[in-house]
BAROGU-501494 format. One line per field, with one value per residue (C-alpha): residue number from 1; z, y, x; chain. Coordinates in Angstrom, 1 decimal. Layout:
BEGIN
k: [NUM	...]
Z: [Z	...]
Y: [Y	...]
X: [X	...]
c: [A	...]
//
This chain:
BEGIN
k: [1	2	3	4	5	6	7	8	9	10	11	12	13	14	15	16	17	18	19	20	21	22	23	24	25	26	27	28	29	30	31	32	33	34	35	36	37	38	39	40	41	42	43	44	45	46	47	48	49	50	51	52	53	54	55	56	57	58	59	60	61	62	63	64	65	66	67	68	69	70	71	72	73	74	75	76	77	78	79	80	81	82	83	84	85	86	87	88	89	90	91	92	93	94	95	96	97	98	99	100	101	102	103	104	105	106	107	108	109	110	111	112	113	114	115	116	117	118	119	120	121	122	123	124	125	126	127	128	129	130	131	132	133	134	135	136	137	138	139	140	141	142	143	144	145	146	147	148	149	150	151	152	153	154	155	156	157	158	159	160	161	162	163	164	165	166	167	168	169	170	171	172	173	174	175	176	177	178	179	180	181	182	183	184	185	186	187	188	189	190	191	192	193	194	195	196	197	198	199	200	201	202	203	204	205	206	207	208	209	210	211	212	213	214	215	216	217	218	219	220	221	222	223	224	225	226	227	228	229	230	231	232	233	234	235	236	237	238	239	240	241	242	243	244	245	246	247	248	249	250	251	252	253	254	255	256	257	258	259	260	261	262	263	264	265	266	267	268	269	270	271	272	273	274	275	276	277	278	279	280	281	282	283	284	285	286	287	288	289	290	291	292	293	294	295	296	297	298	299	300	301	302	303	304	305	306	307	308	309	310	311	312	313	314	315	316	317	318	319	320	321	322	323	324	325	326	327	328	329	330	331	332	333	334	335	336	337	338	339	340	341	342	343	344	345	346	347	348	349	350	351	352	353	354	355	356	357	358	359	360	361	362	363	364	365	366	367	368	369	370	371	372	373	374	375	376	377	378	379	380	381	382	383	384	385	386	387	388	389	390	391	392	393	394	395	396	397	398	399	400	401	402	403	404	405	406	407	408	409	410	411	412	413	414	415	416	417	418	419	420	421	422	423	424	425	426	427	428	429	430	431	432	433	434	435	436	437	438	439	440	441	442	443	444	445	446	447	448	449	450	451	452	453	454	455	456	457	458	459	460	461	462	463	464	465	466	467	468	469	470	471	472	473	474	475	476	477	478	479	480	481	482	483	484	485	486]
Z: [12.1	8.5	6.2	2.7	-0.1	-2.0	-5.7	-7.7	-10.4	-10.9	-9.2	-5.9	-5.4	-7.3	-8.3	-9.8	-11.6	-13.1	-14.2	-15.7	-17.4	-18.9	-20.1	-21.6	-23.5	-24.6	-25.7	-27.8	-29.4	-30.1	-31.5	-33.7	-35.0	-35.5	-37.3	-39.6	-40.3	-41.1	-43.3	-45.1	-45.6	-46.8	-49.3	-50.3	-50.9	-52.8	-55.1	-55.5	-56.4	-58.9	-60.5	-60.6	-62.1	-64.7	-65.7	-65.8	-68.0	-70.4	-70.5	-71.1	-74.0	-75.6	-75.3	-76.8	-79.9	-80.7	-81.1	-83.2	-86.3	-84.9	-82.5	-78.7	-77.0	-73.3	-73.2	-74.9	-72.4	-69.4	-70.9	-71.3	-69.8	-67.6	-64.9	-61.3	-58.8	-58.1	-61.0	-63.0	-66.6	-68.7	-72.1	-72.3	-75.3	-74.1	-70.8	-71.8	-70.7	-73.7	-71.9	-68.4	-66.5	-62.9	-62.4	-59.5	-58.2	-60.2	-62.9	-64.5	-64.8	-66.1	-63.5	-61.2	-62.0	-59.1	-60.4	-63.9	-62.6	-60.7	-63.7	-66.1	-63.8	-63.2	-65.2	-66.6	-67.6	-68.6	-65.9	-62.8	-60.7	-58.1	-55.5	-56.1	-54.4	-56.8	-54.8	-53.7	-54.7	-52.3	-52.8	-55.9	-57.4	-61.0	-64.2	-67.6	-71.1	-74.4	-77.4	-81.1	-82.1	-79.0	-76.6	-73.1	-71.3	-67.5	-65.3	-61.5	-58.9	-55.6	-52.4	-50.1	-49.8	-49.1	-46.5	-44.8	-44.7	-43.2	-40.6	-39.6	-39.4	-37.3	-35.0	-34.6	-34.0	-31.3	-29.7	-29.7	-28.2	-25.4	-24.8	-24.8	-22.4	-20.0	-20.1	-19.7	-16.8	-14.9	-15.7	-14.7	-11.4	-10.6	-11.5	-9.7	-6.6	-6.5	-7.0	-4.3	-1.6	-0.3	-0.2	1.8	4.3	4.6	5.1	7.7	9.7	9.5	10.8	13.7	14.7	14.3	16.8	19.5	22.7	22.3	25.3	27.7	29.1	28.4	25.2	22.3	18.6	17.9	14.6	11.4	7.8	6.9	5.1	1.9	1.5	1.9	-1.4	-2.4	-6.1	-6.1	-5.5	-2.7	-1.2	-1.1	0.9	3.3	3.8	4.4	6.9	8.8	9.1	10.2	12.8	14.0	14.4	16.2	18.5	19.4	20.1	22.3	24.2	24.7	25.8	28.2	29.7	29.9	31.7	34.1	34.9	35.3	37.7	39.6	39.8	41.0	43.5	44.8	44.8	46.5	49.1	49.8	49.9	52.6	55.3	54.7	54.3	57.6	59.2	57.8	58.9	62.4	62.9	61.7	64.1	66.9	66.3	66.2	69.6	71.0	68.7	71.6	71.3	67.5	65.4	63.4	60.1	61.3	62.6	59.2	57.3	59.5	59.0	55.2	55.5	57.5	55.0	52.0	53.5	54.2	50.5	49.2	51.4	49.9	46.4	47.2	48.7	45.6	43.3	45.3	45.3	41.5	40.9	43.1	41.5	38.0	39.2	40.8	44.3	47.4	47.2	49.8	48.2	50.0	49.8	50.9	51.0	48.6	49.9	53.4	51.9	49.9	52.8	54.9	52.1	51.6	55.3	55.4	52.5	54.0	57.2	55.2	52.5	54.5	51.7	49.3	49.3	49.5	48.4	48.3	46.3	47.1	46.1	48.5	48.9	49.7	46.8	47.3	45.3	45.5	46.2	48.5	50.9	51.5	47.9	46.9	49.7	48.3	44.8	46.1	48.3	45.4	43.2	46.0	46.8	43.1	43.0	46.1	45.0	41.4	42.0	43.7	47.1	46.9	44.3	44.8	44.6	44.1	44.6	43.1	43.3	40.9	39.5	35.9	36.0	37.5	34.6	34.2	36.2	37.2	39.5	38.4	40.8	39.7	41.3	39.7	40.4	38.9	38.7	35.7	33.9	32.7	29.8	26.7	25.8	29.1	28.9	26.7	29.2	32.4	33.9	32.9	35.6	36.7	34.9	36.8	36.0	36.0	37.8	41.1	44.1	45.8	42.9	45.4	47.2	44.6	42.9	39.7	40.6	42.1	39.0	37.8	41.1	40.5	37.1	38.4	41.3	38.9	36.5	39.3	40.2	36.5	36.2	34.2	34.8	32.4	32.6	31.0	31.3	30.1	31.6	34.6	34.9	35.4	36.1	36.9	36.2	37.7	36.8	38.9	38.6	41.1	43.3	41.4]
Y: [37.2	36.3	39.1	39.2	38.9	42.2	41.5	42.3	44.0	46.8	48.5	50.2	52.8	56.0	55.2	51.9	53.5	56.2	53.9	51.4	54.2	56.0	52.7	51.7	54.9	54.8	51.1	52.0	54.9	53.0	50.0	52.3	54.1	50.8	49.2	52.2	52.2	48.5	48.7	51.7	49.8	46.8	49.0	50.6	47.4	46.0	49.0	48.7	45.0	45.8	48.4	45.9	43.2	45.6	46.6	43.0	42.1	44.9	44.0	40.4	41.4	43.6	40.9	38.4	40.6	40.3	36.6	36.9	35.6	32.2	29.6	30.4	28.2	27.6	28.8	32.0	32.7	32.3	35.0	37.6	41.0	43.4	40.8	41.1	38.4	35.8	37.0	34.3	34.6	32.1	31.7	29.8	28.5	27.8	26.0	24.5	25.8	26.6	27.9	29.4	30.9	31.7	34.4	33.7	35.9	34.1	32.3	31.6	28.2	26.9	26.9	23.8	21.3	22.4	26.0	24.9	22.9	25.9	28.2	25.7	25.0	28.7	30.5	33.5	36.8	40.1	42.7	44.1	42.2	39.8	37.5	33.8	31.0	29.4	26.3	26.0	29.5	31.0	34.0	36.1	39.1	38.1	39.7	38.2	39.5	38.0	38.8	38.3	34.6	33.7	33.1	34.5	36.0	35.6	37.7	37.3	39.2	37.6	39.0	37.5	40.8	42.7	40.2	40.4	44.2	43.8	41.3	43.6	46.6	44.6	43.4	46.9	48.3	45.7	46.4	50.1	49.5	47.4	49.8	52.8	51.0	50.1	53.7	55.1	52.8	53.6	57.3	57.4	55.6	57.9	61.1	59.9	58.9	62.2	64.0	61.9	62.4	65.6	63.7	60.9	63.4	64.9	61.4	60.7	63.8	62.8	59.3	60.7	62.8	59.8	57.9	60.6	59.9	62.8	61.7	63.3	66.6	68.7	67.1	69.4	68.7	70.2	68.3	70.3	69.8	71.4	74.8	73.4	71.0	73.7	75.6	76.4	76.5	72.7	69.9	68.4	71.9	72.4	69.1	70.1	73.6	72.3	69.6	72.3	74.5	71.4	70.6	74.2	74.0	70.7	71.9	75.0	72.9	70.5	73.5	74.9	71.6	71.1	74.5	73.8	70.5	72.2	74.9	72.2	70.2	73.3	74.2	70.6	70.7	74.1	73.4	70.0	71.6	74.4	72.0	69.9	72.6	73.3	69.6	68.9	71.6	70.2	66.7	67.9	70.0	67.1	64.7	67.3	67.8	64.1	63.6	64.9	62.7	62.0	65.5	65.7	64.7	61.5	63.4	65.8	62.9	61.1	64.3	64.8	61.2	61.7	64.9	63.2	60.2	62.4	64.6	61.5	60.5	63.9	64.0	60.8	62.2	65.4	63.4	61.2	64.2	65.9	62.7	62.3	65.9	65.6	62.4	64.0	66.7	64.2	65.3	63.5	60.6	59.6	57.2	54.6	50.9	48.6	44.9	44.5	41.0	42.4	45.2	42.8	40.5	43.4	44.7	41.2	40.7	44.1	43.1	39.7	41.4	43.6	41.1	38.0	36.7	36.3	33.8	35.5	33.7	34.9	33.5	35.0	34.1	32.4	35.5	39.0	41.4	44.9	47.9	51.6	53.5	55.1	52.4	54.3	54.8	51.2	49.9	52.1	50.7	47.1	48.0	49.7	46.6	44.3	46.6	46.7	42.8	42.7	45.3	44.1	40.3	38.2	36.5	33.3	34.7	33.7	36.5	35.5	38.0	36.9	38.4	37.1	38.0	36.6	36.2	37.4	39.6	40.9	44.0	44.2	42.5	41.5	41.9	40.2	40.5	38.0	36.7	34.1	36.5	37.2	39.5	43.0	44.4	44.4	47.8	49.2	47.8	50.6	53.3	51.3	53.3	56.7	59.0	58.7	55.4	53.2	49.6	48.9	45.5	47.0	45.5	49.0	51.6	54.5	53.5	54.3	57.5	56.0	57.1	53.9	52.4	55.9	56.2	52.8	53.8	57.1	55.4	52.8	55.5	57.6	54.6	54.2	51.1	49.9	48.4	46.5	44.3	41.0	39.9	37.0	35.4	33.4	35.3	38.9	39.9	43.2	43.1	45.7	45.8	47.8	48.1	46.2	47.8	47.9]
X: [-57.0	-56.4	-55.4	-56.9	-54.4	-53.9	-54.1	-51.0	-53.0	-53.9	-50.9	-51.8	-49.0	-48.8	-45.2	-46.3	-49.3	-47.2	-44.5	-46.9	-48.9	-45.9	-44.4	-47.7	-48.0	-44.4	-44.9	-47.9	-46.1	-43.0	-44.9	-46.9	-43.8	-42.0	-44.9	-45.3	-41.6	-41.5	-44.6	-43.0	-39.8	-41.7	-43.5	-40.2	-38.3	-41.3	-41.3	-37.5	-37.9	-40.7	-38.4	-35.6	-37.7	-39.1	-35.5	-34.4	-37.4	-36.6	-32.9	-33.9	-36.1	-33.4	-30.8	-33.2	-33.7	-30.0	-30.6	-33.7	-32.0	-31.0	-32.1	-31.9	-29.3	-29.0	-25.4	-26.3	-29.2	-26.8	-24.6	-27.3	-26.3	-28.4	-29.2	-28.3	-27.2	-29.9	-32.0	-34.0	-35.0	-36.9	-38.5	-41.8	-43.6	-47.1	-46.6	-43.3	-40.0	-37.7	-34.7	-33.9	-31.0	-30.2	-27.5	-25.1	-22.3	-19.6	-21.5	-24.9	-26.7	-30.0	-32.8	-33.1	-35.8	-38.1	-37.9	-38.7	-41.7	-43.0	-42.7	-44.3	-47.2	-48.0	-50.7	-48.9	-50.5	-49.1	-49.4	-47.7	-45.1	-46.2	-44.5	-44.0	-42.1	-39.6	-38.9	-35.3	-34.6	-37.1	-39.5	-39.1	-40.8	-41.8	-43.1	-43.8	-44.4	-45.5	-43.3	-43.8	-43.8	-45.9	-43.1	-43.4	-40.5	-40.3	-38.0	-37.7	-35.8	-35.0	-36.6	-34.0	-32.1	-35.4	-36.4	-33.0	-33.4	-36.9	-35.6	-32.8	-35.1	-37.6	-34.8	-33.4	-36.9	-37.6	-34.2	-34.9	-38.3	-37.0	-34.1	-36.5	-38.9	-36.1	-34.8	-38.3	-39.1	-35.9	-36.3	-39.9	-39.2	-36.3	-38.3	-41.5	-39.5	-37.8	-41.1	-42.8	-40.1	-41.8	-45.1	-43.5	-42.2	-45.7	-47.1	-44.4	-45.3	-49.0	-48.0	-46.1	-49.1	-51.4	-49.3	-49.4	-51.3	-53.7	-55.8	-53.3	-54.5	-51.4	-50.4	-49.6	-48.9	-45.5	-44.7	-45.1	-44.4	-41.0	-41.3	-39.7	-42.7	-45.4	-44.9	-48.5	-47.5	-47.1	-49.6	-47.5	-46.9	-50.7	-51.1	-48.3	-49.6	-53.1	-51.8	-49.9	-53.0	-55.0	-52.3	-52.4	-56.2	-56.1	-53.3	-55.2	-58.3	-56.3	-54.8	-58.3	-59.6	-56.7	-57.3	-61.1	-60.4	-58.0	-60.7	-63.3	-61.1	-60.2	-63.9	-64.8	-62.0	-62.9	-66.7	-66.2	-64.0	-66.5	-69.4	-68.0	-68.4	-72.2	-72.8	-71.1	-73.2	-76.5	-75.6	-74.6	-77.8	-80.0	-78.3	-78.6	-82.3	-83.1	-81.6	-84.9	-86.9	-89.4	-90.7	-90.8	-93.8	-93.3	-93.3	-90.6	-88.5	-88.8	-87.8	-84.8	-83.7	-84.0	-82.0	-79.3	-79.1	-79.0	-76.3	-74.3	-74.8	-73.9	-70.8	-69.6	-70.2	-68.3	-65.4	-65.3	-65.3	-62.6	-60.5	-60.8	-60.0	-56.9	-55.8	-56.1	-53.8	-51.3	-52.2	-53.5	-51.0	-48.5	-46.1	-44.2	-43.2	-45.9	-46.8	-49.7	-50.5	-51.3	-53.3	-55.4	-56.1	-57.3	-59.6	-61.1	-61.7	-63.5	-65.7	-66.5	-67.8	-70.2	-71.1	-72.0	-74.3	-71.3	-68.4	-65.0	-61.8	-58.2	-55.3	-51.9	-48.4	-46.0	-43.8	-44.7	-45.4	-44.0	-45.0	-44.4	-47.6	-50.1	-51.5	-54.8	-55.5	-54.6	-56.8	-59.6	-59.0	-59.3	-62.3	-64.1	-63.7	-64.9	-67.9	-68.7	-68.8	-71.0	-73.5	-73.9	-74.1	-76.8	-76.4	-74.4	-71.9	-68.3	-65.8	-62.1	-59.3	-56.0	-52.6	-50.0	-46.6	-46.4	-42.6	-39.4	-38.8	-42.3	-41.8	-45.4	-48.0	-51.5	-54.4	-57.7	-61.1	-63.4	-66.9	-69.2	-72.2	-74.4	-71.9	-72.0	-74.0	-71.7	-73.0	-71.8	-68.2	-66.7	-67.7	-67.5	-64.7	-66.2	-67.6	-71.2	-71.7	-74.1	-75.2	-78.9	-78.6	-77.4	-79.2	-79.2	-79.5	-79.5	-76.3	-73.7	-72.6	-71.3	-67.7	-66.4	-64.8	-63.7	-61.8	-60.3	-59.1	-57.7	-55.8	-54.4	-53.3	-51.8	-49.7	-48.6	-50.7	-53.7	-57.1	-59.3	-62.4	-63.4	-67.0	-69.1	-72.2	-70.8	-67.5	-66.6	-62.9	-61.4	-57.6	-55.3	-51.6	-49.2	-45.4	-43.3	-40.7	-37.4]
c: [A	A	A	A	A	A	A	A	A	A	A	A	A	A	A	A	A	A	A	A	A	A	A	A	A	A	A	A	A	A	A	A	A	A	A	A	A	A	A	A	A	A	A	A	A	A	A	A	A	A	A	A	A	A	A	A	A	A	A	A	A	A	A	A	A	A	A	A	A	A	A	A	A	A	A	A	A	A	A	A	A	A	A	A	A	A	A	A	A	A	A	A	A	A	A	A	A	A	A	A	A	A	A	A	A	A	A	A	A	A	A	A	A	A	A	A	A	A	A	A	A	A	A	A	A	A	A	A	A	A	A	A	A	A	A	A	A	A	A	A	A	A	A	A	A	A	A	A	A	A	A	A	A	A	A	A	A	A	A	A	A	A	A	A	A	A	A	A	A	A	A	A	A	A	A	A	A	A	A	A	A	A	A	A	A	A	A	A	A	A	A	A	A	A	A	A	A	A	A	A	A	A	A	A	A	A	A	A	A	A	A	A	A	A	A	A	A	A	A	A	A	A	A	A	A	A	A	A	A	A	A	A	A	A	A	A	A	A	A	A	A	A	A	A	A	A	A	A	A	A	A	A	A	A	A	A	A	A	A	A	A	A	A	A	A	A	A	A	A	A	A	A	A	A	A	A	A	A	A	A	A	A	A	A	A	A	A	A	A	A	A	A	A	A	A	A	A	A	A	A	A	A	A	A	A	A	A	A	A	A	A	A	A	A	A	A	A	A	A	A	A	A	A	A	A	A	A	A	A	A	A	A	A	A	A	A	A	A	A	A	A	A	A	A	A	A	A	A	A	A	A	A	A	A	A	A	A	A	A	A	A	A	A	A	A	A	A	A	A	A	A	A	A	A	A	A	A	A	A	A	A	A	A	A	A	A	A	A	A	A	A	A	A	A	A	A	A	A	A	A	A	A	A	A	A	A	A	A	A	A	A	A	A	A	A	A	A	A	A	A	A	A	A	A	A	A	A	A	A	A	A	A	A	A	A	A	A	A	A	A	A	A	A	A	A	A	A	A	A	A	A	A	A	A	A	A	A	A	A	A	A	A	A	A	A	A	A	A	A	A	A	A	A	A	A	A	A	A	A	A	A	A	A	A	A	A]
//
């Protein structure tokens, strides 16, 4: 039988669900906090850069006023004060660059050609600072201002330090998120596992009870959830306490059922035993009266014959009930070592004498098969199976009785009574070995009591064996397994 694949998502266990849920919530919170902090830092460094570019532009304008009396020279522009490292200043006349300077850590030089090209090609307006890419120098925060005479002053502050700070902040934020997720995952798994340990113990107790053979008459449920796992103030404790109360209830019900079964068997045994005496008397008086049948009216003789026949039938029923009752209580068995092959041959020969309309075959191993059991009851087991095959199959049916030992190490022998009859109704198979179950295709419905196969099952169980049936149209097989003599 092919097992369907269980999808890996969504997680099935409570541990997985809690771990995934907590990690998801923590991830969302950390991402939100990290995003807000990065955006806040970005806004902060932008404001700082705007303030720096504003101060640089003001310093540039003041320094330029000191040279208002003479022409502006490139070497003088590179010596202006009030500018930070990587700052750029320039003077435009219209769209033409007059002079420019880039301030490095150790010196200052005119702006490179690509920077000059970017500045000359940009449309400048007075207003707040904005970001521009100055070619080889990278991104800058820039402001410009028009002064008297029509020249435009341009001042730019590098954003490289701000971007480095943002990258470092982002990296640290991601590192903290990953670290927090790892710690949260491990902590959640550890806490949930610790919290679920009592629940696993409760589940283990329930599993032990589920595997108990509760079909035994005297079986009791003694397992209980430990007291530490039944605290009603916790969720797991509520489950454990409820399970204990359920087990107490089931155990009480099993004890009551076992006691009821014992009383029923005792009643059947006593009633069957007591009924045998009056039945014997009825049967004896009927036979005695019919001895003078020549002096009896025909109607009276027929009635006595029916009384005698029904008393015989009722006697068989009482004997069967008494036998089942005694087998259930482990009585009425006389154990000893016996040759099962000889027992089977005798039973088949007896069946062949009665069922002349059937074909009887026997298949035995080359060596004797010895078992430990009651010869009379095992003979009755085989006879009941053979009688069942004769009664429920049409004339001409072949009945094959096989005795086989599967292997030297098997420890058991397999007895099979098979026939090629029409088969058993599938709806009847689950209850076939129950008491008073009678098939509808019997050739003599009034001959049986419905206890034959129940007796077979009881005898097999009393010998620590099993019996099962396999039936399809054209083949029905009853298979009895009995332990071999050690």
